[in-house]
N, CA and C atoms as an extended XYZ file, in Angstrom:
351
Properties=species:S:1:pos:R:3:atomname:S:1:resname:S:1:resid:I:1 pbc="F F F"
N       111.360      -35.378       42.286 N   UNK     1
C       111.705      -36.496       43.147 CA  UNK     1
C       112.228      -36.038       44.502 C   UNK     1
N       112.307      -34.743       44.702 N   UNK     2
C       112.832      -34.240       45.971 CA  UNK     2
C       111.936      -34.643       47.138 C   UNK     2
N       110.640      -34.763       46.909 N   UNK     3
C       109.736      -35.149       47.998 CA  UNK     3
C       109.996      -36.581       48.444 C   UNK     3
N       110.363      -37.446       47.505 N   UNK     4
C       110.654      -38.846       47.868 CA  UNK     4
C       111.909      -38.923       48.738 C   UNK     4
N       112.880      -38.063       48.466 N   UNK     5
C       114.108      -38.060       49.269 CA  UNK     5
C       113.802      -37.619       50.695 C   UNK     5
N       112.949      -36.619       50.840 N   UNK     6
C       112.572      -36.172       52.183 CA  UNK     6
C       111.798      -37.263       52.905 C   UNK     6
N       110.947      -37.989       52.178 N   UNK     7
C       110.216      -39.102       52.798 CA  UNK     7
C       111.174      -40.189       53.270 C   UNK     7
N       112.217      -40.445       52.502 N   UNK     8
C       113.219      -41.426       52.932 CA  UNK     8
C       113.904      -40.946       54.202 C   UNK     8
N       114.218      -39.658       54.268 N   UNK     9
C       114.833      -39.115       55.492 CA  UNK     9
C       113.904      -39.247       56.694 C   UNK     9
N       112.617      -39.014       56.497 N   UNK    10
C       111.669      -39.156       57.610 CA  UNK    10
C       111.565      -40.620       58.029 C   UNK    10
N       111.616      -41.543       57.065 N   UNK    11
C       111.626      -42.966       57.410 CA  UNK    11
C       112.859      -43.347       58.206 C   UNK    11
N       114.003      -42.801       57.815 N   UNK    12
C       115.237      -43.052       58.580 CA  UNK    12
C       115.108      -42.460       59.978 C   UNK    12
N       114.500      -41.277       60.079 N   UNK    13
C       114.294      -40.661       61.393 CA  UNK    13
C       113.411      -41.549       62.277 C   UNK    13
N       112.366      -42.140       61.704 N   UNK    14
C       111.504      -43.015       62.497 CA  UNK    14
C       112.277      -44.222       63.018 C   UNK    14
N       113.162      -44.763       62.197 N   UNK    15
C       113.964      -45.908       62.641 CA  UNK    15
C       114.943      -45.480       63.729 C   UNK    15
N       115.582      -44.339       63.551 N   UNK    16
C       116.526      -43.849       64.565 CA  UNK    16
C       115.795      -43.499       65.860 C   UNK    16
N       114.592      -42.927       65.736 N   UNK    17
C       113.861      -42.503       66.935 CA  UNK    17
C       113.421      -43.682       67.788 C   UNK    17
N       113.332      -44.866       67.201 N   UNK    18
C       113.027      -46.060       67.999 CA  UNK    18
C       114.095      -46.259       69.070 C   UNK    18
N       115.333      -46.062       68.700 N   UNK    19
C       116.434      -46.232       69.649 CA  UNK    19
C       116.644      -44.979       70.495 C   UNK    19
N       116.306      -43.834       69.953 N   UNK    20
C       116.469      -42.581       70.675 CA  UNK    20
C       115.471      -42.457       71.826 C   UNK    20
N       114.205      -42.787       71.549 N   UNK    21
C       113.167      -42.698       72.577 CA  UNK    21
C       112.999      -43.997       73.359 C   UNK    21
N       113.693      -45.045       72.962 N   UNK    22
C       113.676      -46.355       73.624 CA  UNK    22
C       112.253      -46.872       73.803 C   UNK    22
N       111.539      -46.990       72.698 N   UNK    23
C       110.175      -47.504       72.738 CA  UNK    23
C       110.196      -49.018       72.822 C   UNK    23
N       109.115      -49.581       73.341 N   UNK    24
C       109.069      -51.032       73.516 CA  UNK    24
C       108.532      -51.736       72.272 C   UNK    24
N       107.652      -51.080       71.513 N   UNK    25
C       107.091      -51.699       70.316 CA  UNK    25
C       107.979      -51.490       69.102 C   UNK    25
N       107.592      -52.159       68.039 N   UNK    26
C       108.346      -52.056       66.795 CA  UNK    26
C       107.552      -51.322       65.718 C   UNK    26
N       106.546      -50.575       66.130 N   UNK    27
C       105.694      -49.885       65.163 CA  UNK    27
C       106.462      -48.847       64.363 C   UNK    27
N       107.347      -48.117       65.024 N   UNK    28
C       108.104      -47.088       64.312 CA  UNK    28
C       109.129      -47.696       63.367 C   UNK    28
N       109.697      -48.837       63.732 N   UNK    29
C       110.639      -49.513       62.825 CA  UNK    29
C       109.921      -50.008       61.573 C   UNK    29
N       108.765      -50.621       61.770 N   UNK    30
C       108.010      -51.161       60.637 CA  UNK    30
C       107.494      -50.029       59.752 C   UNK    30
N       106.923      -48.997       60.365 N   UNK    31
C       106.405      -47.870       59.582 CA  UNK    31
C       107.536      -47.151       58.848 C   UNK    31
N       108.667      -46.951       59.518 N   UNK    32
C       109.813      -46.323       58.861 CA  UNK    32
C       110.324      -47.149       57.695 C   UNK    32
N       110.350      -48.467       57.863 N   UNK    33
C       110.773      -49.348       56.774 CA  UNK    33
C       109.831      -49.277       55.583 C   UNK    33
N       108.523      -49.264       55.856 N   UNK    34
C       107.559      -49.163       54.759 CA  UNK    34
C       107.626      -47.803       54.068 C   UNK    34
N       107.841      -46.751       54.828 N   UNK    35
C       107.951      -45.418       54.224 CA  UNK    35
C       109.173      -45.355       53.315 C   UNK    35
N       110.289      -45.912       53.772 N   UNK    36
C       111.495      -45.947       52.936 CA  UNK    36
C       111.256      -46.806       51.702 C   UNK    36
N       110.587      -47.950       51.873 N   UNK    37
C       110.313      -48.847       50.753 CA  UNK    37
C       109.425      -48.171       49.707 C   UNK    37
N       108.324      -47.570       50.143 N   UNK    38
C       107.407      -46.939       49.190 CA  UNK    38
C       108.053      -45.748       48.488 C   UNK    38
N       108.836      -44.964       49.224 N   UNK    39
C       109.502      -43.817       48.602 CA  UNK    39
C       110.573      -44.283       47.620 C   UNK    39
N       111.277      -45.359       47.947 N   UNK    40
C       112.312      -45.872       47.040 CA  UNK    40
C       111.695      -46.474       45.788 C   UNK    40
N       110.573      -47.175       45.934 N   UNK    41
C       109.919      -47.759       44.763 CA  UNK    41
C       109.341      -46.694       43.841 C   UNK    41
N       109.114      -45.508       44.344 N   UNK    42
C       108.594      -44.428       43.504 CA  UNK    42
C       109.612      -43.950       42.479 C   UNK    42
N       110.875      -44.297       42.657 N   UNK    43
C       111.897      -43.918       41.682 CA  UNK    43
C       111.824      -44.775       40.418 C   UNK    43
N       111.166      -45.929       40.486 N   UNK    44
C       110.976      -46.778       39.309 CA  UNK    44
C       109.843      -46.171       38.484 C   UNK    44
N       110.040      -46.063       37.168 N   UNK    45
C       109.059      -45.387       36.323 CA  UNK    45
C       107.685      -46.047       36.371 C   UNK    45
N       107.642      -47.359       36.371 N   UNK    46
C       106.355      -48.055       36.375 CA  UNK    46
C       105.646      -47.951       37.720 C   UNK    46
N       106.376      -47.659       38.777 N   UNK    47
C       105.803      -47.593       40.124 CA  UNK    47
C       105.849      -46.179       40.694 C   UNK    47
N       105.781      -45.169       39.834 N   UNK    48
C       105.983      -43.800       40.321 CA  UNK    48
C       104.838      -43.279       41.181 C   UNK    48
N       103.740      -43.992       41.273 N   UNK    49
C       102.634      -43.604       42.161 CA  UNK    49
C       102.687      -44.350       43.495 C   UNK    49
N       103.745      -45.076       43.734 N   UNK    50
C       103.851      -45.891       44.944 CA  UNK    50
C       103.878      -45.044       46.214 C   UNK    50
N       104.256      -43.793       46.100 N   UNK    51
C       104.308      -42.923       47.274 CA  UNK    51
C       102.925      -42.693       47.862 C   UNK    51
N       101.866      -42.963       47.100 N   UNK    52
C       100.513      -42.813       47.632 CA  UNK    52
C       100.175      -43.903       48.649 C   UNK    52
N       100.956      -44.959       48.691 N   UNK    53
C       100.750      -46.022       49.687 CA  UNK    53
C       101.225      -45.607       51.075 C   UNK    53
N       101.788      -44.427       51.195 N   UNK    54
C       102.213      -43.948       52.512 CA  UNK    54
C       101.039      -43.778       53.460 C   UNK    54
N        99.835      -43.782       52.915 N   UNK    55
C        98.664      -43.610       53.770 CA  UNK    55
C        98.534      -44.754       54.773 C   UNK    55
N        99.040      -45.938       54.443 N   UNK    56
C        98.907      -47.083       55.346 CA  UNK    56
C        99.819      -46.987       56.569 C   UNK    56
N       101.139      -46.822       56.408 N   UNK    57
C       101.957      -46.708       57.630 CA  UNK    57
C       101.684      -45.428       58.418 C   UNK    57
N       101.385      -44.336       57.722 N   UNK    58
C       101.103      -43.108       58.459 CA  UNK    58
C        99.752      -43.183       59.152 C   UNK    58
N        98.792      -43.833       58.522 N   UNK    59
C        97.502      -44.036       59.180 CA  UNK    59
C        97.643      -44.873       60.435 C   UNK    59
N        98.511      -45.880       60.373 N   UNK    60
C        98.764      -46.713       61.544 CA  UNK    60
C        99.409      -45.896       62.667 C   UNK    60
N       100.375      -45.074       62.340 N   UNK    61
C       101.016      -44.245       63.366 CA  UNK    61
C       100.033      -43.244       63.975 C   UNK    61
N        99.188      -42.660       63.140 N   UNK    62
C        98.192      -41.722       63.665 CA  UNK    62
C        97.157      -42.438       64.530 C   UNK    62
N        96.764      -43.634       64.115 N   UNK    63
C        95.820      -44.417       64.925 CA  UNK    63
C        96.419      -44.738       66.290 C   UNK    63
N        97.671      -45.162       66.310 N   UNK    64
C        98.319      -45.470       67.587 CA  UNK    64
C        98.382      -44.243       68.488 C   UNK    64
N        98.668      -43.114       67.904 N   UNK    65
C        98.828      -41.895       68.698 CA  UNK    65
C        97.503      -41.388       69.246 C   UNK    65
N        96.486      -41.395       68.405 N   UNK    66
C        95.205      -40.845       68.847 CA  UNK    66
C        94.400      -41.822       69.699 C   UNK    66
N        94.760      -43.095       69.702 N   UNK    67
C        94.058      -44.056       70.551 CA  UNK    67
C        94.775      -44.283       71.877 C   UNK    67
N        95.802      -43.494       72.157 N   UNK    68
C        96.533      -43.625       73.423 CA  UNK    68
C        95.602      -43.232       74.569 C   UNK    68
N        95.587      -43.996       75.668 N   UNK    69
C        94.547      -43.817       76.690 CA  UNK    69
C        94.623      -42.539       77.521 C   UNK    69
N        95.752      -41.887       77.604 N   UNK    70
C        95.833      -40.680       78.430 CA  UNK    70
C        95.908      -39.444       77.546 C   UNK    70
N        95.482      -38.296       78.052 N   UNK    71
C        95.529      -37.085       77.217 CA  UNK    71
C        96.946      -36.543       77.017 C   UNK    71
N        97.881      -36.945       77.869 N   UNK    72
C        99.260      -36.472       77.739 CA  UNK    72
C       100.073      -37.540       77.017 C   UNK    72
N       100.482      -37.213       75.827 N   UNK    73
C       101.209      -38.186       75.017 CA  UNK    73
C       102.686      -38.177       75.364 C   UNK    73
N       103.301      -39.365       75.440 N   UNK    74
C       104.755      -39.397       75.604 CA  UNK    74
C       105.440      -38.892       74.332 C   UNK    74
N       106.728      -38.666       74.442 N   UNK    75
C       107.468      -38.062       73.330 CA  UNK    75
C       107.420      -38.896       72.057 C   UNK    75
N       107.498      -40.213       72.192 N   UNK    76
C       107.517      -41.023       70.971 CA  UNK    76
C       106.172      -40.974       70.253 C   UNK    76
N       105.075      -40.816       70.980 N   UNK    77
C       103.768      -40.680       70.328 CA  UNK    77
C       103.645      -39.324       69.629 C   UNK    77
N       104.188      -38.293       70.229 N   UNK    78
C       104.206      -36.992       69.567 CA  UNK    78
C       105.057      -37.056       68.300 C   UNK    78
N       106.128      -37.823       68.363 N   UNK    79
C       106.977      -38.032       67.196 CA  UNK    79
C       106.203      -38.756       66.099 C   UNK    79
N       105.375      -39.752       66.479 N   UNK    80
C       104.553      -40.460       65.496 CA  UNK    80
C       103.632      -39.488       64.762 C   UNK    80
N       102.984      -38.606       65.523 N   UNK    81
C       102.029      -37.675       64.915 CA  UNK    81
C       102.737      -36.727       63.953 C   UNK    81
N       103.821      -36.121       64.403 N   UNK    82
C       104.521      -35.154       63.543 CA  UNK    82
C       105.136      -35.822       62.315 C   UNK    82
N       105.725      -36.990       62.500 N   UNK    83
C       106.325      -37.691       61.358 CA  UNK    83
C       105.257      -38.116       60.364 C   UNK    83
N       104.144      -38.658       60.854 N   UNK    84
C       103.079      -39.115       59.962 CA  UNK    84
C       102.471      -37.952       59.188 C   UNK    84
N       102.230      -36.845       59.851 N   UNK    85
C       101.644      -35.702       59.149 CA  UNK    85
C       102.609      -35.112       58.124 C   UNK    85
N       103.894      -35.111       58.434 N   UNK    86
C       104.877      -34.628       57.454 CA  UNK    86
C       104.946      -35.545       56.244 C   UNK    86
N       104.934      -36.851       56.466 N   UNK    87
C       104.975      -37.782       55.334 CA  UNK    87
C       103.719      -37.631       54.488 C   UNK    87
N       102.557      -37.502       55.124 N   UNK    88
C       101.324      -37.311       54.355 CA  UNK    88
C       101.358      -36.015       53.553 C   UNK    88
N       101.964      -34.996       54.124 N   UNK    89
C       102.065      -33.717       53.428 CA  UNK    89
C       102.936      -33.854       52.170 C   UNK    89
N       104.023      -34.597       52.261 N   UNK    90
C       104.893      -34.773       51.102 CA  UNK    90
C       104.366      -35.830       50.141 C   UNK    90
N       103.525      -36.747       50.614 N   UNK    91
C       103.037      -37.831       49.763 CA  UNK    91
C       102.111      -37.334       48.662 C   UNK    91
N       101.473      -36.193       48.860 N   UNK    92
C       100.563      -35.706       47.824 CA  UNK    92
C       101.294      -34.970       46.707 C   UNK    92
N       102.575      -34.733       46.882 N   UNK    93
C       103.366      -34.075       45.837 CA  UNK    93
C       103.727      -35.122       44.785 C   UNK    93
N       103.446      -34.870       43.512 N   UNK    94
C       103.780      -35.848       42.476 CA  UNK    94
C       105.282      -36.113       42.409 C   UNK    94
N       105.626      -37.286       41.901 N   UNK    95
C       107.039      -37.676       41.845 CA  UNK    95
C       107.851      -36.754       40.948 C   UNK    95
N       107.270      -36.321       39.863 N   UNK    96
C       107.982      -35.435       38.932 CA  UNK    96
C       107.379      -34.037       38.999 C   UNK    96
N       107.283      -33.490       40.200 N   UNK    97
C       106.628      -32.193       40.394 CA  UNK    97
C       107.410      -31.052       39.757 C   UNK    97
N       108.717      -31.160       39.677 N   UNK    98
C       109.520      -30.076       39.110 CA  UNK    98
C       109.663      -30.195       37.596 C   UNK    98
N       109.073      -31.210       37.003 N   UNK    99
C       109.158      -31.430       35.563 CA  UNK    99
C       107.906      -30.858       34.884 C   UNK    99
N       107.981      -30.654       33.571 N   UNK   100
C       106.836      -30.167       32.813 CA  UNK   100
C       105.757      -31.246       32.753 C   UNK   100
N       104.489      -30.863       32.630 N   UNK   101
C       103.422      -31.850       32.443 CA  UNK   101
C       103.600      -32.602       31.125 C   UNK   101
N       103.067      -33.821       31.060 N   UNK   102
C       103.234      -34.661       29.865 CA  UNK   102
C       102.723      -34.001       28.583 C   UNK   102
N       101.542      -33.352       28.583 N   UNK   103
C       101.101      -32.703       27.334 CA  UNK   103
C       102.061      -31.607       26.862 C   UNK   103
N       102.653      -30.892       27.787 N   UNK   104
C       103.626      -29.866       27.400 CA  UNK   104
C       104.851      -30.508       26.771 C   UNK   104
N       105.320      -31.601       27.392 N   UNK   105
C       106.500      -32.283       26.835 CA  UNK   105
C       106.208      -32.796       25.431 C   UNK   105
N       105.010      -33.343       25.238 N   UNK   106
C       104.646      -33.853       23.919 CA  UNK   106
C       104.576      -32.709       22.908 C   UNK   106
N       103.995      -31.583       23.319 N   UNK   107
C       103.905      -30.418       22.437 CA  UNK   107
C       105.291      -29.903       22.073 C   UNK   107
N       106.173      -29.774       23.056 N   UNK   108
C       107.529      -29.284       22.791 CA  UNK   108
C       108.305      -30.252       21.902 C   UNK   108
N       108.087      -31.544       22.098 N   UNK   109
C       108.762      -32.534       21.258 CA  UNK   109
C       108.281      -32.417       19.814 C   UNK   109
N       106.976      -32.251       19.613 N   UNK   110
C       106.442      -32.068       18.260 CA  UNK   110
C       106.929      -30.762       17.646 C   UNK   110
N       107.027      -29.732       18.452 N   UNK   111
C       107.503      -28.440       17.971 CA  UNK   111
C       108.959      -28.531       17.520 C   UNK   111
N       109.778      -29.245       18.282 N   UNK   112
C       111.187      -29.420       17.906 CA  UNK   112
C       111.322      -30.240       16.636 C   UNK   112
N       110.499      -31.278       16.494 N   UNK   113
C       110.597      -32.107       15.291 CA  UNK   113
C       110.137      -31.331       14.054 C   UNK   113
N       109.178      -30.425       14.202 N   UNK   114
C       108.743      -29.600       13.069 CA  UNK   114
C       109.810      -28.589       12.672 C   UNK   114
N       110.500      -28.046       13.671 N   UNK   115
C       111.510      -27.032       13.364 CA  UNK   115
C       112.732      -27.649       12.685 C   UNK   115
N       112.988      -28.931       12.911 N   UNK   116
C       114.128      -29.596       12.270 CA  UNK   116
C       113.836      -29.928       10.817 C   UNK   116
N       112.546      -30.068       10.480 N   UNK   117
C       112.189      -30.424        9.094 CA  UNK   117
C       112.283      -29.281        8.151 C   UNK   117
């Protein structure tokens, strides 16, 4: 779940950067809110794949950045690109990446129950 915590931090950074870079749009606030929402919902067992929905807000941020009309991007657009790519990088990490795979857990559980008998 460590990747979800980092995604929440990046979402908070996007919200803070709206005020730091003094942007006129609310794209970073909305994207940051959705990133925090999807990462937080991934902590629920039934919704543990929710972090894969990060493709939508990050895709929007990347679209905004790459469709900017001039070749020199302002700082907030560069922030969009770096934040979106970092979130996408962490989004592919499974929620329980540091835990054993399910078949291993099942095998170990069966092994423990046999040893108790």
